[in-house]
C-alpha positions in Angstrom: 89.6 8.6 -4.8 90.2 11.9 -3.1 93.3 12.5 -5.2 91.3 12.0 -8.4 88.7 14.5 -7.2 91.4 17.1 -6.3 93.0 16.7 -9.7 89.6 17.1 -11.4 88.9 20.3 -9.4 92.3 21.7 -10.4 91.9 20.8 -14.0 88.4 22.2 -14.3 88.9 25.3 -12.1 89.1 28.6 -13.8 87.8 27.5 -17.2 86.3 30.5 -19.1 82.8 29.8 -20.4 82.4 33.2 -22.1 84.4 32.0 -25.2 81.5 29.9 -26.6 79.2 30.6 -29.5 81.3 33.6 -30.7 80.5 35.2 -34.1 82.7 33.6 -36.7 83.8 30.7 -34.4 84.1 27.4 -36.4 83.8 23.8 -35.4 84.5 20.5 -37.1 82.0 17.8 -36.3 81.6 14.0 -36.8 78.4 12.1 -36.2 77.2 8.5 -36.3 73.6 7.4 -35.9 70.7 5.0 -36.3 68.1 5.3 -39.0 64.5 4.2 -39.1 64.6 1.9 -36.1 68.1 0.4 -36.4 68.5 -3.3 -35.3 71.6 -5.4 -35.1 69.8 -8.5 -36.2 69.4 -9.6 -39.8 66.0 -8.0 -40.0 64.8 -5.5 -42.6 65.6 -2.5 -40.5 69.4 -2.5 -40.5 70.2 1.2 -41.2 72.9 3.6 -40.1 74.4 7.0 -41.0 77.8 8.7 -40.6 78.7 12.2 -41.4 81.2 15.0 -41.1 80.7 18.8 -41.3 81.7 22.3 -40.4 79.7 24.7 -38.3 80.1 28.5 -38.3 78.5 30.5 -35.5 76.7 33.8 -36.2 76.5 37.0 -34.3 73.2 35.9 -32.6 74.6 32.6 -31.4 73.0 30.6 -34.2 75.0 28.6 -36.7 75.4 27.6 -40.4 76.3 24.0 -41.1 77.8 22.5 -44.2 78.1 18.7 -44.0 78.4 15.4 -45.9 76.7 12.2 -44.9 76.5 8.6 -45.8 73.3 6.6 -45.1 72.8 2.9 -45.7 69.6 0.9 -45.3 69.2 -2.8 -45.9 65.9 -3.9 -47.5 64.8 -7.5 -47.2 64.0 -9.5 -50.3 63.3 -13.2 -49.7 66.3 -14.4 -47.7 68.8 -11.7 -48.7 69.3 -8.0 -47.8 69.6 -5.5 -50.6 71.6 -2.3 -49.6 70.4 1.1 -50.5 73.1 3.8 -50.0 72.7 7.5 -50.0 75.5 10.0 -50.3 74.3 13.5 -49.5 75.6 17.0 -49.0 73.8 19.4 -46.7 73.6 23.1 -46.1 71.6 24.3 -43.1 70.9 26.8 -40.4 70.4 26.0 -36.7 68.6 28.4 -34.4 69.7 28.3 -30.8 66.5 28.7 -28.7 67.6 27.8 -25.2 70.9 27.7 -23.3 71.9 27.6 -19.6 73.5 30.6 -17.9 77.0 29.0 -17.9 76.9 28.5 -21.7 77.4 24.7 -21.3 74.1 23.3 -22.6 72.3 24.5 -25.8 69.1 23.4 -27.6 68.7 24.2 -31.3 66.2 23.7 -34.1 67.6 23.4 -37.6 66.5 23.2 -41.3 68.7 22.0 -44.1 68.7 21.5 -47.9 70.0 18.1 -49.1 71.3 16.9 -52.4 73.2 13.8 -53.3 73.1 10.4 -55.0 71.3 7.1 -54.2 72.6 3.7 -55.3 70.6 0.4 -55.0 72.5 -2.9 -54.5 75.7 -1.1 -55.4 74.5 -0.6 -59.0 73.9 -4.3 -59.7 70.4 -4.9 -61.2 70.5 -8.7 -61.3 70.1 -10.5 -58.0 71.5 -14.0 -57.1 68.1 -15.7 -57.7 67.8 -14.2 -61.2 65.4 -11.4 -60.2 66.0 -7.9 -61.6 65.8 -4.7 -59.5 63.6 -2.2 -61.4 64.5 0.8 -59.2 67.5 2.7 -60.6 70.3 4.7 -59.0 69.3 8.4 -59.0 70.2 11.9 -57.9 68.5 13.0 -54.7 67.2 16.4 -53.5 65.1 17.4 -50.5 65.5 18.7 -47.0 65.6 18.0 -43.3 64.4 19.4 -40.0 66.3 18.8 -36.8 66.4 19.1 -33.0 69.9 19.2 -31.6 71.4 19.2 -28.1 74.9 20.5 -27.6 76.8 20.2 -24.4 80.4 21.5 -23.9 82.6 18.8 -22.3 85.6 21.3 -22.4 85.9 24.8 -23.9 86.8 23.3 -27.3 85.0 19.9 -27.3 81.2 19.6 -27.7 79.0 16.5 -27.4 76.1 16.5 -29.9 72.8 14.6 -29.9 70.7 15.1 -33.0 67.2 13.9 -33.9 66.0 14.8 -37.4 63.6 13.8 -40.2 65.0 13.7 -43.8 62.6 14.2 -46.7 64.0 13.1 -50.1 61.1 12.9 -52.6 63.4 11.8 -55.4 64.4 8.5 -53.6 63.1 5.3 -55.2 62.6 3.7 -51.7 61.6 5.8 -48.7 61.1 9.5 -49.0 61.3 9.9 -45.2 64.1 8.8 -42.9 64.2 9.5 -39.2 67.8 9.7 -37.8 69.0 9.7 -34.2 72.7 10.6 -34.1 75.5 11.3 -31.6 78.7 13.1 -32.4 81.5 15.3 -31.3 82.4 18.8 -32.4 85.9 20.3 -32.0 86.0 24.2 -31.9 89.0 25.1 -34.1 89.3 28.9 -33.6 
């Protein structure tokens, strides 16, 4: 045990924390999360999201984010689940409002514009029991507000925790979706 502690001290000693949140610095991030009260059971709240994006830091320590995301929610109809899938692109700005002295831990508020496409039951209108889905696949638009926690694991690896509310008024199902996501960001320059 002592050997592991000594090795950790040697590995972590002398790391420079001043090279974080530099203007023009870029990071690639991937996230996965739960949507609207995710459950693993066959209930009507099976929902998840996955996304990937690029963050670019500004002079003031804030950042621009461009990302793509996939969200799927299962809706119960009798004894079957009907999938609703959303593919969205996002452009947003995150304002860093609090960080610690060592530049390891950051809290940010963000706002994004969203646009994409929603498909219901993978485009199939007719269900197994002969019923017809009246909702149609459609283009989406809207926005999101977010609260994000970033903590640096190493100088180039960041752990993300993100809570956000999406508003897509053009959706045929729910206009609002709450997401709780975790992810990792890799600083690339």
